[in-house]
C-alpha positions as CSV (number, residue, x, y, z in Angstrom):
1,M,114.2,98.6,143.0
2,K,113.0,101.9,141.4
3,T,111.1,103.8,144.3
4,N,109.2,107.2,144.3
5,C,111.5,109.1,146.6
6,S,111.4,112.7,147.4
7,I,114.6,114.4,148.7
8,Y,115.1,117.4,151.1
9,F,118.0,119.3,152.5
10,F,117.7,121.3,155.6
11,G,119.9,122.9,158.3
12,V,121.4,126.0,159.9
13,L,124.5,127.0,158.0
14,G,126.7,130.5,157.8
15,D,123.8,133.0,158.4
16,K,122.6,131.0,161.5
17,N,119.2,131.0,160.3
18,Y,117.2,127.8,159.4
19,S,116.8,127.1,155.7
20,Q,115.6,124.2,153.4
21,Y,115.2,123.0,150.0
22,P,112.7,122.4,148.6
23,D,110.6,124.8,150.8
24,D,107.3,123.5,151.6
25,Y,104.8,122.2,154.3
26,T,107.7,119.9,155.8
27,I,109.4,122.6,157.7
28,S,107.8,121.9,161.1
29,I,108.9,118.3,160.7
30,F,112.4,119.0,159.9
31,K,112.9,121.5,162.7
32,D,111.6,118.8,165.0
33,F,114.2,116.5,163.7
34,S,116.9,119.1,164.7
35,A,115.3,119.3,168.2
36,K,115.6,115.6,168.5
37,A,119.4,115.3,167.4
38,K,121.3,114.0,170.4
39,A,124.5,112.5,169.0
40,N,127.0,113.7,166.4
41,T,125.0,111.9,163.8
42,Q,121.8,110.1,163.8
43,I,118.9,108.8,161.7
44,I,115.5,110.2,162.7
45,I,112.5,108.1,161.2
46,H,108.9,109.8,161.2
47,R,105.9,108.2,160.1
48,E,102.8,110.3,159.2
49,Q,99.8,108.1,157.9
50,S,101.3,106.5,154.6
51,L,104.2,108.9,154.5
52,M,107.7,107.7,155.8
53,Y,110.6,110.1,156.6
54,Y,114.1,109.1,156.9
55,G,116.2,112.1,158.2
56,Y,119.9,112.2,158.8
57,V,121.3,115.0,160.8
58,Y,125.0,115.8,160.9
59,K,126.2,118.4,163.5
60,L,128.7,121.0,162.1
61,K,131.2,123.4,163.8
62,P,130.5,125.8,165.6
63,A,127.9,124.6,168.0
64,G,124.2,125.0,166.8
65,H,125.1,124.6,163.0
66,Y,124.0,121.4,161.3
67,L,123.0,119.8,157.9
68,G,120.3,117.4,157.4
69,I,119.1,115.3,154.8
70,C,115.7,113.5,154.3
71,L,114.3,110.8,152.1
72,L,110.4,110.8,151.9
73,F,108.6,107.5,150.5
74,N,104.9,107.0,150.0
75,D,103.5,103.6,151.3
76,L,106.9,102.1,151.6
77,V,109.2,101.0,154.6
78,I,112.9,100.1,154.5
79,I,113.4,96.8,156.2
80,R,117.1,97.6,157.4
81,P,117.1,101.2,158.2
82,T,120.5,101.1,159.7
83,Q,122.0,100.5,156.2
84,L,121.2,104.2,155.4
85,F,124.2,105.3,157.6
86,P,126.9,104.2,155.0
87,I,124.8,105.8,152.0
88,F,124.4,109.1,154.1
89,E,128.2,109.0,155.2
90,D,129.5,108.5,151.7
91,F,127.2,111.3,150.4
92,L,128.3,113.7,153.1
93,S,131.9,113.0,152.0
94,N,131.1,113.9,148.6
95,I,129.5,117.1,149.7
96,V,132.3,118.3,151.8
97,S,134.8,117.3,149.1
98,R,133.0,119.7,146.7
99,G,132.9,122.5,149.3
100,E,129.9,124.3,147.9
101,I,127.8,123.7,151.0
102,I,130.2,122.5,153.6
103,R,134.0,122.3,153.8
104,F,136.9,121.5,156.0
105,L,138.9,123.8,158.2
106,N,142.6,123.4,158.3
107,N,142.3,121.7,161.7
108,G,140.0,119.1,160.0
109,D,136.6,120.4,161.5
110,I,133.7,120.5,159.1
111,I,131.8,123.9,158.9
112,S,129.3,125.5,156.5
113,S,130.7,127.4,153.3
114,A,127.2,128.5,152.1
115,Q,125.2,131.2,154.0
116,S,121.9,129.3,153.2
117,L,120.7,126.3,151.3
118,T,118.4,128.4,149.2
119,D,121.5,130.0,147.8
120,K,122.8,126.7,146.3
121,T,119.8,125.3,144.6
122,D,121.9,124.2,141.3
123,E,124.3,122.2,143.6
124,I,121.4,120.6,145.5
125,N,119.6,119.5,142.4
126,R,122.9,117.9,141.2
127,L,123.3,116.1,144.6
128,T,119.7,115.2,144.8
129,T,120.2,112.9,141.4
130,S,123.3,111.3,142.9
131,L,121.5,110.4,146.1
132,Q,118.4,109.1,144.1
133,D,120.7,106.7,142.4
134,A,122.4,105.5,145.5
135,V,118.8,104.8,147.2
136,G,117.8,103.0,144.3
137,H,120.7,100.3,145.0
138,I,119.4,99.6,148.5
139,E,119.5,95.8,148.6
140,S,118.0,94.9,151.8
141,G,114.4,95.0,150.8
142,W,111.3,97.0,151.1
143,G,108.1,96.5,152.8
144,R,104.7,97.9,152.4
145,L,103.2,99.9,155.3
146,P,101.2,98.2,157.8
147,A,98.0,100.1,159.1
148,V,98.6,102.7,161.7
149,D,98.5,101.7,165.2
150,Y,96.2,104.4,166.8
151,S,97.0,103.2,170.3
152,I,100.2,105.1,170.0
153,E,100.3,108.7,171.1
154,A,100.9,111.1,168.2
155,N,104.4,112.3,169.5
156,E,105.5,109.1,171.1
157,E,109.2,108.2,170.2
158,K,111.6,105.1,170.5
159,V,115.3,105.6,170.8
160,F,117.9,103.1,169.7
161,S,121.7,103.0,169.2
162,L,123.4,101.3,166.1
163,S,124.1,98.1,168.1
164,D,120.4,97.4,169.0
165,D,118.5,94.6,167.4
166,E,117.7,95.3,163.8
167,K,114.2,93.5,163.9
168,E,113.1,95.8,167.0
169,I,114.3,99.0,165.0
170,Y,112.4,98.1,161.8
171,K,109.2,97.3,163.8
172,A,109.4,100.4,165.7
173,S,109.9,102.5,162.5
174,Y,106.5,101.9,161.3
175,T,104.9,101.6,164.7
176,Y,105.7,104.8,166.4
177,P,105.6,108.3,165.1
178,Y,109.4,109.0,165.9
179,T,112.1,106.5,165.9
180,T,115.8,107.7,166.5
181,I,119.0,105.7,165.7
182,L,122.0,107.3,167.3
183,K,125.7,107.1,166.1
184,D,128.3,109.1,168.0
185,S,131.4,107.5,166.8
186,Y,132.9,106.3,163.4
187,F,130.3,108.4,161.8
188,D,132.8,109.7,158.9
189,S,133.7,107.7,155.6
190,V,137.3,106.5,155.1
191,S,138.0,109.1,152.7
192,T,136.6,111.8,154.9
193,N,139.1,110.6,157.8
194,S,141.9,110.6,155.5
195,Y,141.4,114.0,154.1
196,R,140.8,115.3,157.7
197,G,144.2,113.6,158.7
198,I,146.2,115.3,155.9
199,L,144.8,118.7,156.6
200,K,145.6,118.4,160.4
201,G,149.3,117.3,159.4
202,L,149.7,120.2,157.0
203,N,148.3,122.6,159.5
204,N,150.5,121.6,162.3
205,E,153.5,122.0,159.8
206,K,152.1,125.5,158.8
207,K,151.9,126.5,162.5
208,R,155.4,125.4,163.0
209,I,156.7,127.5,160.3
210,E,154.9,130.4,161.3
211,G,156.4,130.2,164.7
212,D,159.8,130.0,163.2
213,L,158.7,132.9,161.0
214,S,157.7,134.9,164.1
215,E,161.0,134.2,166.0
216,L,163.1,135.4,162.9
217,Q,161.1,138.6,162.7
218,K,161.8,139.3,166.4
219,Q,165.4,138.8,165.7
220,Y,165.2,141.2,162.8
221,E,163.6,143.9,164.9
222,K,166.2,143.3,167.6
223,L,168.9,143.8,165.1
224,E,167.2,147.0,163.7
225,R,167.1,148.3,167.3
226,Q,170.9,147.6,167.8
227,K,171.7,149.1,164.5
228,K,170.0,152.4,165.7
229,Q,171.7,152.2,169.1
230,L,175.1,151.8,167.2
231,S,174.5,154.8,165.2
232,I,173.8,157.0,168.2
233,V,177.0,155.6,169.8
234,A,178.9,156.4,166.7
235,I,177.3,160.1,166.7
236,L,178.4,160.5,170.5
237,G,181.9,159.2,169.5
238,V,182.3,161.8,167.1
239,I,181.1,164.6,169.4
240,L,183.3,163.2,172.3
241,L,186.3,163.4,169.7
242,V,185.5,167.1,168.8
243,V,185.3,167.9,172.5
244,G,188.6,166.1,172.9
245,I,190.1,168.0,170.2
246,A,188.9,171.3,171.7
247,L,190.1,170.5,175.1
248,Y,193.5,169.4,174.0
249,A,193.8,172.4,171.8
250,I,194.1,174.6,174.9
251,S,196.4,172.1,176.8
252,D,200.0,172.9,177.3
253,T,201.5,170.3,175.1
254,L,200.7,169.3,171.4
255,K,201.9,165.9,172.0
256,T,199.3,165.0,174.5
257,T,196.6,166.2,172.3
258,Q,197.8,164.2,169.3
259,N,197.8,161.0,171.4
260,H,194.2,161.8,172.6
261,L,193.1,162.3,169.1
262,K,194.6,159.1,167.9
263,T,192.8,157.1,170.6
264,E,189.5,158.6,169.6
265,I,190.0,157.6,165.9
266,Q,190.7,154.2,166.8
267,R,187.5,153.8,168.9
268,G,185.6,155.5,165.8
269,N,187.2,152.6,163.6
270,E,186.2,149.9,166.1
271,L,182.5,151.2,166.1
272,E,182.4,151.3,162.3
273,Q,183.7,147.6,162.1
274,T,181.0,146.5,164.8
275,L,178.4,148.3,162.7
276,W,179.5,146.3,159.6
277,Y,179.1,143.0,161.5
278,K,175.6,144.0,162.7
279,N,174.5,144.9,159.2
280,D,175.9,141.4,158.0
281,S,173.7,139.5,160.7
282,L,170.9,141.7,159.6
283,Q,171.2,140.4,155.9
284,I,171.4,136.7,157.3
285,A,168.1,137.3,159.1
286,R,166.6,138.6,156.0
287,N,167.6,135.6,153.9
288,N,166.3,133.2,156.6
289,L,163.0,135.2,156.5
290,Q,162.9,134.7,152.6
291,K,163.5,130.8,153.0
292,A,160.6,130.6,155.4
293,N,158.2,132.5,152.8
294,N,159.6,130.1,150.2
295,R,158.7,126.9,152.3
296,I,155.3,128.3,153.0
297,T,154.7,128.7,149.4
298,S,155.7,125.1,148.7
299,L,153.6,123.7,151.5
300,S,150.7,125.5,149.7
301,F,151.5,123.7,146.5
302,Q,151.8,120.4,148.3
303,L,148.3,120.9,149.9
304,D,146.8,121.3,146.3
305,D,148.5,118.2,145.3
306,A,147.1,116.5,148.4
307,H,143.5,117.7,147.4
308,N,144.0,116.2,143.8
309,Q,145.3,112.9,144.9
310,I,142.6,112.3,147.5
311,E,139.9,113.1,144.6
312,E,141.7,110.6,142.3
313,M,141.7,107.9,145.0
314,E,138.1,108.3,145.9
315,S,137.3,108.2,142.1
316,F,139.3,105.0,141.6
317,E,137.8,103.2,144.9
318,T,134.2,104.0,143.8
319,N,134.8,102.8,140.2
320,V,136.3,99.4,141.3
321,S,133.7,98.8,144.1
322,E,130.8,99.6,141.8
323,S,131.8,97.4,138.8
324,T,133.1,94.4,141.0
325,P,131.6,94.1,144.5
326,F,133.8,90.9,145.0
327,I,136.6,89.0,143.4
328,V,136.3,85.1,143.3
329,K,139.4,83.5,144.7
330,G,138.3,79.7,144.4
331,T,135.3,77.3,144.7
332,S,134.5,73.7,145.9
333,M,131.3,71.6,145.1
334,N,129.5,69.4,147.3
335,W,127.7,66.9,145.1
336,Y,125.7,65.4,147.9
337,N,123.8,68.4,148.7
338,G,124.2,70.3,145.6
339,R,125.8,73.2,147.1
340,L,128.7,75.5,145.5
341,T,131.2,77.2,148.2
342,V,132.7,80.5,146.6
343,N,135.7,81.9,148.4
344,Y,136.1,85.7,147.6
345,Y,137.5,89.0,148.5
346,G,135.0,91.9,149.0
347,T,136.0,95.2,147.5
348,Q,133.0,97.4,149.0
349,K,133.7,99.4,152.4
350,V,130.6,97.9,154.0
351,S,128.7,94.6,153.8
352,R,125.6,94.8,151.2
353,S,123.1,92.2,149.7
354,Y,123.5,91.3,146.3
355,K,121.6,88.8,143.8
356,I,124.0,85.9,143.2
357,T,123.2,83.8,140.3
358,I,124.9,80.2,139.5
359,N,124.6,79.0,136.0
360,A,125.7,75.3,135.8
361,F,125.8,73.0,132.8
362,A,127.3,69.6,132.1
363,E,129.9,69.9,129.6
364,D,128.5,67.1,127.2
365,L,125.4,69.4,127.4
366,S,123.2,66.7,128.6
367,Y,121.7,69.1,131.1
368,S,121.9,72.6,132.8
369,Y,120.9,74.2,136.0
370,S,120.4,77.8,137.3
371,N,119.6,79.2,140.8
372,Y,120.0,82.7,142.7
373,E,119.8,83.8,146.1
374,Y,120.4,87.3,147.8
375,I,123.5,86.9,149.7
376,N,125.3,89.5,152.0
377,I,128.8,90.2,150.4
378,H,131.2,91.4,153.4
379,P,134.5,93.5,152.8
380,G,137.8,91.5,152.7
381,N,138.3,87.7,152.6
382,N,135.0,85.8,153.1
383,S,133.1,83.0,151.5
384,F,129.6,81.9,151.0
385,T,127.6,78.7,149.7
386,I,124.6,78.8,147.4
387,Y,122.4,75.8,146.2
388,V,122.7,74.8,142.6
389,N,121.1,71.3,142.2
390,N,121.8,68.0,144.0
391,R,120.8,65.9,140.9
392,M,124.0,66.7,139.1
393,S,126.4,63.8,138.4
394,N,129.8,63.9,139.9
395,S,131.0,61.5,137.1
396,K,130.9,64.4,134.6
397,W,132.8,67.7,134.2
398,H,130.8,70.6,134.7
399,S,131.0,74.4,134.1
400,F,129.9,76.9,136.6
401,I,129.4,81.0,135.8
402,I,129.0,83.0,138.9
403,R,127.1,86.5,138.5
404,C,126.4,89.2,140.7
405,N,123.4,91.3,139.7
406,N,123.4,89.6,136.4
407,Q,127.0,90.6,135.6
408,A,129.5,87.5,135.3
409,V,132.1,88.0,138.0
410,G,133.9,84.4,137.9
411,S,133.6,80.8,136.6
412,A,134.8,77.4,137.8
413,R,135.1,73.8,136.6
414,H,134.4,70.7,138.6
């Protein structure tokens, strides 16, 4: 359904000041949205006469930072407002993967990368076009706004959790000025959680290597100190040797003097040998330090490869699920009640409603029938039944074409 939808971005980012785009009279409404945010994510619905605001608030790190998105409709109400959660969550995953407005830290937390939303108007215009396309595919249906209930106070609010009754949430959304739907768990998409897990693993590996590097640095500094100490000992040894020679020069016998000199020379050789061994250990420590630096460089390349693989996986997953929401595995026909049962595998990550059309015709071309229904397609292995016609003869062969949103996705013969 083509809808007249205005899209706003608002929040508190790097400069710790509130900003929004576009910047107009709605500023007080969106600031009120942030004040009502109680969970990590929530949808806050506000009705003002014939206008319906559907706001999504996602809390960032550190505390007090958040990013909000709002859809504004005129004289329209969404029948199942909870279905906006997967749309907003996938859209947020797209924003964080681009890194222009928000981004991941190495520990997996999401923080702001922009100082203000007004600095990223080109990026927001691109994101607005993408979100409008996603909103245009809402399948649960739209309704016209009933008249305003003036018995409700202007600031009255209803709060629901995601597990509450869908009909009560829908009725409250157009009856009360404010309706909040809280979601404090499983608020990230599959791709966002996967990306966060990879970053945490790489960050832990980086910390371990940095710890090894710090220990090697300490050993290196210790060896340097030992080298200096050995140099001082060598100098003292030479001084003692000179003093010994002077003392023995005045001794009564030359033999005693020569023996002492021989002893001092031997000690000097031993000190020189010890110094050589310490220099060798120092070189080994330097080599280990170089290996650690090379390992860090290698992990940086692996992190870049992980980024590229995640982007390719997200692109492949999106292309498959958008072109073929489900794969037909088998069918069966009940000639008595005229219903066709379709066994399928759902490729979408969440349940969505699609227009399913069945074209059936006798193979002798004596007659044909067609019917469609809006059916919820669920992820994984499932099935559905759809009425075709109970006037078909089971004594003839019939061909069936199964279409989803007017695109053929399977066929059968009974």
